[in-house]
KOLZALO-953593 format. One record per residue (C-alpha): x, y, z. Coordinates in steps of 0.1 Angstrom, whole numbers, plus 2048, in hexadecimal, padded with zeros to 3 digits. Example, Ala and Ser with C-alpha at 12.3 -4.5 7.8 and 13.67 -1.06 7.14 Angstrom:
2
87B, 7D3, 84E
889, 7F5, 847
END
This chain:
433
6CF, 86B, 838
6D3, 850, 853
6DA, 859, 877
6FC, 848, 874
705, 85F, 857
6F9, 87D, 86B
70C, 874, 889
72B, 86D, 874
72A, 88F, 864
725, 8A1, 885
73F, 88F, 89B
758, 87D, 884
773, 88D, 870
778, 875, 852
79B, 86F, 844
7A5, 87D, 822
784, 88F, 81F
777, 8B2, 81A
75C, 8AF, 834
746, 8C9, 823
742, 8B0, 806
730, 898, 81D
712, 8B0, 81B
70C, 8A4, 7F8
71E, 883, 7F8
717, 873, 81A
72D, 857, 827
722, 834, 820
715, 826, 841
722, 802, 844
713, 7EB, 85D
725, 7CA, 854
73A, 7B8, 83C
73C, 795, 82D
756, 789, 815
75B, 7A2, 7F9
73A, 7B4, 802
732, 7D2, 819
70E, 7D7, 825
700, 7FA, 82D
6E5, 805, 845
6CB, 807, 829
6CF, 7E2, 821
6E4, 7E6, 802
703, 7D3, 7FB
723, 7DF, 7E9
741, 7CC, 7DB
75F, 7D9, 7EE
773, 7DE, 7CE
78F, 7F1, 7DF
794, 7DA, 7FD
78A, 7F5, 815
7A8, 80B, 80C
7BD, 7EE, 800
7BF, 7DC, 822
7A6, 7BF, 81F
7B5, 79F, 810
79D, 782, 818
77C, 792, 81C
768, 7A1, 839
760, 78C, 857
779, 772, 84C
774, 752, 861
799, 749, 864
7A4, 76C, 86F
786, 770, 886
78F, 74F, 898
7B3, 759, 89C
7AA, 77A, 8AC
790, 76A, 8C3
7A9, 750, 8CE
7C3, 76B, 8D6
7A9, 77F, 8E9
7A8, 764, 903
7CE, 765, 908
7DB, 788, 907
7CD, 7A6, 8F4
7EB, 7BD, 8F8
80C, 7C0, 90A
828, 7DA, 908
842, 7CE, 8F0
85F, 7E1, 901
86D, 7C8, 919
852, 7AE, 911
84C, 796, 8F5
831, 77D, 8EA
82C, 760, 8D3
817, 771, 8B7
830, 78D, 8B1
84E, 775, 8B2
83E, 75C, 89A
833, 778, 883
856, 787, 883
865, 765, 87A
84C, 75F, 85E
850, 781, 84F
876, 77D, 850
873, 75D, 83D
85D, 76D, 823
871, 78C, 81D
895, 780, 824
899, 79D, 83C
8A3, 793, 85F
895, 7AC, 878
871, 7B9, 87C
867, 7D9, 88D
841, 7DE, 892
82D, 7FE, 890
809, 809, 88D
801, 811, 869
810, 817, 847
81C, 83B, 84E
82C, 82E, 86E
83F, 814, 85A
84D, 82F, 843
858, 844, 861
869, 826, 870
87C, 81E, 850
887, 842, 84B
893, 846, 86F
8A5, 824, 86F
8B7, 82D, 84F
8C1, 84F, 85C
8CC, 841, 87D
8DF, 825, 86D
8F6, 83D, 85B
8FC, 851, 87B
904, 832, 88E
91D, 828, 873
92E, 84A, 873
920, 856, 852
90D, 874, 860
90C, 886, 83F
8F2, 86D, 831
8D2, 87F, 83C
8BE, 883, 81D
8A3, 86E, 80D
897, 86A, 7E9
877, 85B, 7DB
864, 858, 7BB
84F, 874, 7AB
82A, 86F, 7B3
833, 857, 7CF
81F, 853, 7EE
82C, 847, 810
813, 854, 82A
809, 875, 839
81C, 878, 85A
837, 892, 856
854, 87B, 84F
840, 866, 837
831, 885, 826
854, 893, 821
85C, 876, 809
839, 877, 7FA
834, 889, 7D9
80E, 88F, 7D6
807, 8B4, 7D7
7E4, 8B2, 7E4
7F1, 8A2, 804
812, 8B3, 807
810, 8D8, 7FC
7FD, 8E5, 81A
817, 8D7, 832
836, 8E0, 81E
844, 8F7, 839
844, 8DA, 852
855, 8C0, 83C
878, 8B5, 836
885, 8BB, 813
889, 89C, 7FD
891, 897, 7D9
87B, 884, 7C0
888, 86D, 7A5
875, 86A, 783
859, 850, 786
85B, 832, 76F
834, 833, 76D
82D, 823, 74B
814, 83E, 743
831, 857, 740
845, 844, 726
84A, 854, 704
837, 848, 6E6
847, 827, 6DA
85D, 824, 6F8
85A, 802, 70A
851, 801, 72F
873, 7F0, 735
887, 80A, 722
874, 826, 734
87B, 817, 756
8A0, 814, 74E
8A0, 839, 742
892, 843, 764
8AC, 82E, 775
8C7, 841, 763
8BA, 861, 773
8BC, 850, 795
8E0, 847, 78F
8E8, 86A, 783
8DA, 877, 7A4
8EC, 85D, 7BA
90D, 862, 7A9
90C, 886, 7B5
8FA, 883, 7D7
900, 860, 7E5
916, 86E, 801
8F7, 882, 80F
8DC, 869, 806
8D0, 850, 821
8B5, 83D, 80E
89F, 83A, 7EF
87B, 832, 7F7
863, 826, 7DD
842, 812, 7D8
84C, 7F3, 7C5
83B, 7EE, 7A3
81B, 802, 7AB
818, 826, 7B8
7F6, 825, 7C7
7EC, 849, 7CE
7FA, 853, 7AC
7DD, 841, 79D
7EA, 81D, 79E
809, 827, 789
81A, 807, 77F
83E, 802, 773
856, 7E8, 766
869, 7D2, 780
88A, 7DB, 76F
889, 7FC, 781
888, 7EB, 7A3
8A5, 7D5, 798
8BA, 7F3, 78D
8B0, 807, 7AC
8BE, 7EA, 7C2
8DE, 7E9, 7AE
8E3, 80F, 7B0
8DB, 811, 7D5
8F4, 7F6, 7DC
90E, 806, 7C6
90B, 828, 7D6
904, 81C, 7FA
8E1, 829, 7FD
8C5, 816, 80F
8A9, 809, 7F9
887, 80B, 80C
86B, 7F7, 7FC
849, 805, 806
834, 7E6, 801
818, 7F4, 818
7FE, 7F3, 7FC
80D, 7D9, 7E4
819, 7BE, 7FC
807, 79E, 804
7FF, 793, 7E1
7F0, 7B3, 7D2
809, 7B3, 7B4
807, 78E, 7AE
824, 784, 7C4
826, 784, 7EA
83B, 7A4, 7E8
83F, 7BA, 7C9
865, 7BA, 7CD
866, 795, 7C5
85D, 79D, 7A0
87E, 7B0, 79D
892, 796, 7B1
89E, 7B0, 7CA
8A0, 7B2, 7EF
89E, 7D6, 7FE
8B0, 7E2, 81D
88E, 7EA, 82D
86B, 7DE, 824
84C, 7F0, 832
82D, 7DB, 836
80A, 7E3, 842
7E6, 7E4, 834
7E1, 7C0, 82A
7F8, 7B2, 845
7DA, 7AB, 85B
7C1, 7A4, 83F
7B1, 7C6, 846
7A8, 7BE, 86A
7BF, 7D1, 881
7D8, 7ED, 87E
7FC, 7E0, 87C
81B, 7E7, 869
83E, 7D9, 867
860, 7E3, 85A
879, 7C7, 853
89E, 7CD, 84E
8BF, 7BC, 84B
8D9, 7AF, 864
8F0, 7CB, 85A
8D7, 7E6, 863
8CD, 7D5, 883
8F1, 7D0, 88F
8F9, 7F5, 88B
8E0, 7FC, 8A8
8ED, 7DF, 8BD
903, 7F0, 8D7
909, 7F8, 8FB
8FE, 81C, 8F7
8D8, 821, 8FB
8D9, 83F, 8E2
8E5, 827, 8C7
8C6, 812, 8CA
8A7, 819, 8B5
892, 82C, 8CF
871, 82C, 8BC
850, 81E, 8C9
82A, 81C, 8C5
814, 813, 8E2
804, 7F6, 8CF
824, 7EA, 8BE
821, 7C4, 8B7
7FD, 7C2, 8C4
7F6, 79D, 8C9
7D3, 79F, 8BA
7E0, 7AF, 89B
7FD, 796, 899
7E5, 779, 89B
7D0, 788, 87F
7F0, 78B, 86A
7FA, 767, 872
7D8, 75C, 866
7DE, 770, 846
7FF, 75D, 840
7EE, 73C, 848
7D4, 744, 82D
7EF, 74B, 813
801, 72B, 81C
7E2, 714, 81E
7CB, 721, 803
7E2, 726, 7E5
7D8, 74B, 7E4
7F1, 757, 7CB
7E9, 73B, 7B2
7C3, 741, 7B6
7C8, 766, 7B2
7D8, 761, 790
7B9, 74E, 785
7A2, 769, 792
7B8, 784, 782
7B5, 774, 760
790, 771, 764
78B, 795, 76E
7A2, 7A2, 753
78C, 790, 739
76D, 79F, 748
77E, 7C1, 745
787, 7BC, 720
76A, 7D3, 714
775, 7ED, 72D
799, 7EB, 721
78D, 7F2, 6FD
776, 80F, 707
77C, 830, 6F4
780, 843, 715
799, 82C, 725
7BE, 835, 725
7DB, 821, 734
7C8, 802, 73E
7DF, 7EF, 755
7DF, 7D1, 76B
7F7, 7C0, 783
7EE, 7A3, 79A
7CD, 7AD, 7AB
7CE, 7D1, 7A1
7BD, 7E0, 783
7BC, 804, 778
7B4, 81B, 75B
7B3, 840, 755
793, 850, 747
797, 869, 72B
784, 88A, 72B
77B, 886, 750
76D, 8A7, 75C
774, 8B6, 77F
762, 8A2, 79A
764, 882, 785
770, 86D, 7A3
752, 877, 7B8
739, 870, 79D
749, 84F, 794
748, 845, 7B9
723, 84D, 7BB
71B, 83B, 79A
72E, 81C, 7A6
71A, 81C, 7C7
6FA, 81B, 7B4
705, 7FB, 7A4
710, 7EC, 7C5
735, 7F1, 7C2
74B, 806, 7DA
767, 817, 7C5
77D, 835, 7CE
78C, 843, 7AD
7AC, 857, 7AF
7A7, 875, 79A
79E, 868, 777
7AC, 845, 780
793, 829, 787
7A3, 80B, 797
799, 7E9, 7A6
7AB, 7D9, 7C3
792, 7C0, 7D1
796, 7A7, 7ED
7A4, 785, 7E2
783, 774, 7EA
772, 786, 7CD
75E, 76F, 7B7
750, 76E, 794
730, 781, 79E
743, 79D, 7AE
75B, 79F, 792
73F, 7A1, 778
72E, 7BD, 78D
74F, 7D0, 78E
754, 7CD, 769
731, 7D9, 761
736, 7F6, 779
755, 801, 767
742, 801, 747
726, 816, 756
73F, 82F, 763
74F, 832, 740
72E, 835, 72F
71B, 84C, 747
733, 861, 75C
742, 87F, 74B
END
């Protein structure tokens, strides 16, 4: 074991990890990255097939993002955003507003922070407008929105939530339109509409106490890349408007091109009341999140009374370095025809995965934009760890979710990397029980 791994085990508490497991499966010691590749301290290289927890868009050590951050370093690295402003955060707010159609941007530190901000804003909006009974939140079954207490309250993943149940606020989960849950012979659209009927049944009875409905548009990541038909989003928007309930779109994982459009909500033609952004917003460089909302919400806080303002803050809110990285990301989308090129790459990788799709152990093969996933039949306990280890031996970094193997690579992935990922999937299916 390398000294870096030893030191990591002794002094670092890794996230989302049972530390005892590192005795047998030590952490991968990464010393540098380049494009879609990660290089470890033993001289091996690995395709970053999961974009380093879904954050990296344009590869490691990206020249354009590097240059933007270096340029900003010579100007101002950070300044308090309460009572101050600066060019990068203003320009980023303007450009995100144009992209989302939502007029006001509030910045935070990470994805869970964005969820907390949106929930608090919705709750406070209803108080400011005199509808103090609207205090409850609903979300989708198997949804994931972060692990701080407010975010965990609307998350529905037992492994993360059950231990902290006494600390959490009660929320209600709506049936998930996950296409894997449809009945035999039922189309994905019909199933989505059936789930939307359950949402309407609930809102019909509880709209007066419901502040907001939060969901991950089109793909529920922690549920094993559960995908669903866009018609559910469209109906959710209609119902939230009808019953005066905020719609919060958690695009933290699926925003910035992951589903094939800039934002997943575009595929349903809807505009939420709040959109939560993080992960890919800086191309995987620096921690940043943003919640954008409407004029109507913003104006409910615009008053003479301080207490009616949104008194929420993070020390590094709107950090100039992170904002410059985010602006470089938006420049790349605009100048490099990213979405068009991704469609070509997606078609190519899907063809390479055709044998995987037909494999006898594969269930529910699914694909949307730059996300691919399949479930493995007859996967024994510990499958995800064994699949992770098998993939590392082939030079691919994967992180299966239970019996779900998925690929969410950086957009700079090329034919060689895609071929390697497809072969790795075949090996996992053939060799990992």
